[in-house]
N, C-alpha and C positions, 0 to 999 in steps of 0.2 A: 520375232521378238515381241511384237504387239500381242500375239495370242498368248505367249508365255507370261507376259506381264499381266494381261487380263485375267488369266487363271490365278495368279498370285493375289491380285486385288480382290477377286471374287471369293477366295477361300482363305480366311484368316488362320486356319490350321496349318497352312503352308508357310506363312511368314507375314511380314509387314513391310511397308514402303513409306518413307517420310521425305518430304521436301525440306531442304535446309534454306532458311530465308533470312534476309537482313534488310531492314527498312522496307518491308512489304514486297521485296523482290526475291524471286527464287534464284538462289546462287549455287544450288547443288542438290544432292539427294543421297539417301542411305537406305540400303535394303537388307533386311534380316530374313533368312530362311531357316527352317527347322529340320532337324533329323533326330534319330533316336539310336543310341549305341550302348551295348553292354559294356564295351571297353571304356567308354567315357562316362559311364554311370548314369545313363538316362538321356533326357532331352538335351539336345545341343542346338546352338544357334550358329549360323554362318553369317559372317559379314560378307554378304554376297556382292555388294557394290557400295562404294563410297566415292562420291565425286564432288569436288568443289571447283567452281570456275577458277581458272588461273589467276585472275585479278584479285581473288580473295584468299589465295593460299598463303601460308606462312603467318597468319594472323590469329591462330588458335582456334579457328572454326572447326577444323577436322578433329582436334582434341575434344572440343565441346560436343561434337556429333558422336564421337566414340564414347564419351562419358554417358550421354543420353542412351546410346545403344546398350551399354553395359547395364545401366539401371533398369532399362526396359527388359533386358534378358533376365535379370534377377526377378522382376515382377512376373515373368512368364515361367518361373521355376526351371531355369536352364542351368545345367551343370557345368557346361564348358562353351566357350566361344571359339570358333575356328575362323581363319581367313586364309586366303591365298594372295600372294603378292609376287610379282615378277622380280627376279634377281636384278639388282641395280636400281630398282624403283626408289626414289627419294623418300617415299612414305615408310620404308623399312625402319628407319630410325624412330619415326613417330610411334609406330607399333611397338617397337622394342621398349621405348621410353614408357609406354602405357602398360607394360607388363606382358605383352605377347612374347612367346619364346620360339626360337627357331626349332624346328622339329627334325630329328635325324632320318625321317622317312621321306620318300618321294611321293608326291601325289601322282597317282596314275588314274586314267579314266578310259572307259570304253563306251563309245556312243552306241545307244540302242535305238536311236531315231536319227533321221537325217539332220546333220548339224548345219546345213546350209540355210 
């Protein structure tokens, strides 16, 4: 994980990482990664990670972080934002409220490197 994060932090063409702070305390983080797709009309951004410490959830912080994310994606001339969320995750409703739509496709992956 550290090597993967280091690679992202060292190459801004891959994406961005931000800390979410309140009162000079780190309370979470958000990660944007990029792709490029003909189907989705160009550069895309993935909400790769969004984490807010449990004590700070339900206070609008995630919504603010997502608004920041979307504005930054627009500045990066991104056509579409994607995210993955587990079925049953309470964040599903937040994402739907902010305009993310359920997709009729399955996400499928094939590992090309050791995932351990």
